[in-house]
Structure formats: structure tokens, C-alpha cells
N, C-alpha and C positions, 0 to 999 in steps of 0.2 A: 504494500500500500504506500509506504513512504517513497519507494522508487517511482511508482506511478505518479504520485503527486509532484515529485521533483521534476520528472521528465515531461509530463503532459501539462502541468499547471505552473511550472517554473517557480515552485516554492523552494525556499532554502530547506535543507534537511531538518534543521531545528524547528522551523515553522510547521513542517509536515507532521512532526512528532507532537507538537503543541496542538495542532488541529485535531489529530486523531484522539489525543487525550481528552480534549474538551468537548468534541462533537461526535466522535465515533460511537457507533452503536453495533454491538455484536448480537448476531442471531444464530441459533442452532438451525442448520439447514437440512440435516439428514438424521435418520434414526441412529446412525453410528456416532453422532456427535460432532460432525464437521461444522465449523463455524464460518460465518461470513461477517466481514467488517464493512459497515456502510457509513458514509459521510453524506449528510444532506446536501443537495445541489446548491442551495443558497450560499454555502460556504465555498463553492468551487468556481466562482465567477472570475473570469480572466479579465484583467484591467489593461 
């Protein structure tokens, strides 16, 4: 997720970590317990 935010949204690595910590939501997506990390689109605006 950090790599994706840095590459696609030109965030600094420290800012990507801060965003994930503040706005990231984890969801269980399979019965086996696989997790998905989601960040609301309102935080991903490119300026």
C-alpha cells in the first residue's frame, strides 16, 4: 500500500504511513482471514 501511494499519488513514504495510520480501514475478505486495506478516495486527491 505504501509503495502504491508513493508511486501513483507521489506521496512521501512518511506521509503514506501517516495516511494509512489515520484513515486506513482493514476488512476481512475471505473465510481464511485474508485482509484488505482500504483508504477512502477523498484522501487520494492529486493536486
